[in-house]
C-alpha positions in Angstrom: -65.4 117.5 -135.6 -67.4 120.5 -134.7 -69.8 122.5 -137.4 -70.1 119.4 -139.3 -73.7 119.1 -140.9 -74.4 114.9 -142.4 -77.0 115.3 -145.5 -76.6 111.8 -146.8 -72.9 111.2 -147.9 -71.9 115.2 -148.0 -70.4 116.5 -145.1 -70.6 120.4 -144.6 -67.8 121.7 -142.9 -68.4 125.5 -141.8 -65.2 126.5 -139.9 -65.6 130.5 -141.2 -66.4 131.7 -137.5 -64.0 129.8 -136.1 -61.0 131.2 -138.4 -62.1 134.8 -137.9 -62.0 134.3 -134.6 -58.0 133.3 -134.9 -58.9 129.6 -134.6 -56.5 127.2 -137.2 -58.8 124.2 -137.9 -56.5 122.5 -140.5 -55.4 119.7 -138.7 -59.0 119.0 -137.4 -60.0 119.3 -140.9 -58.0 116.8 -142.7 -58.1 114.1 -139.5 -61.8 114.0 -140.4 -61.7 113.8 -144.0 -58.8 110.4 -143.4 -61.5 109.4 -140.8 -64.5 109.7 -142.8 -65.4 106.7 -145.5 -64.5 106.5 -148.7 -67.5 108.0 -151.1 -67.4 111.2 -148.4 -68.3 114.6 -150.4 -67.0 117.3 -148.4 -68.1 120.7 -148.8 -66.0 123.2 -146.5 -67.0 127.0 -145.7 -63.8 128.9 -145.0 -64.3 133.1 -145.2 -60.8 132.8 -147.4 -59.3 130.7 -150.2 -57.6 128.7 -147.9 -54.5 128.0 -150.3 -52.9 125.6 -147.3 -56.1 123.7 -146.7 -56.3 123.1 -150.5 -52.5 122.2 -150.4 -53.0 119.3 -147.7 -56.3 118.1 -149.6 -54.9 118.0 -152.7 -51.6 115.8 -151.0 -54.2 113.1 -149.8 -54.9 112.8 -154.1 -57.9 114.4 -153.7 -59.3 116.8 -156.4 -60.4 120.6 -154.8 -62.5 122.8 -155.8 -62.7 126.1 -154.7 -65.4 128.5 -155.3 -66.2 132.3 -154.0 -69.5 132.1 -153.1 -69.4 136.3 -151.9 -67.1 138.4 -150.6 -65.3 136.4 -147.5 -67.2 133.0 -147.8 -64.8 130.6 -149.7 -66.7 127.0 -150.6 -64.2 123.8 -151.2 -65.7 120.6 -152.6 -63.7 117.6 -152.5 -64.7 113.9 -152.8 -62.8 110.7 -151.2 -62.0 108.4 -153.5 -59.9 105.8 -151.6 -58.0 105.3 -148.1 -55.1 107.0 -147.2 
């Protein structure tokens, strides 16, 4: 997946620019999460709250914390605790 920076077990995914250009990378993010090893911490940066993405991650049994870091910059945090 593009726009991923790995720092140990933390995957930092920044798709703000892609979304603002009209792209919809939800499926790509979900596929990346599913393929990642258990214990991966996901930090996903998006330009809005992203309820469909939050719901998708929660449907996999993940707890998601959403923070607005500044106007137009949200961070979703989640940890993969088991295989899907």
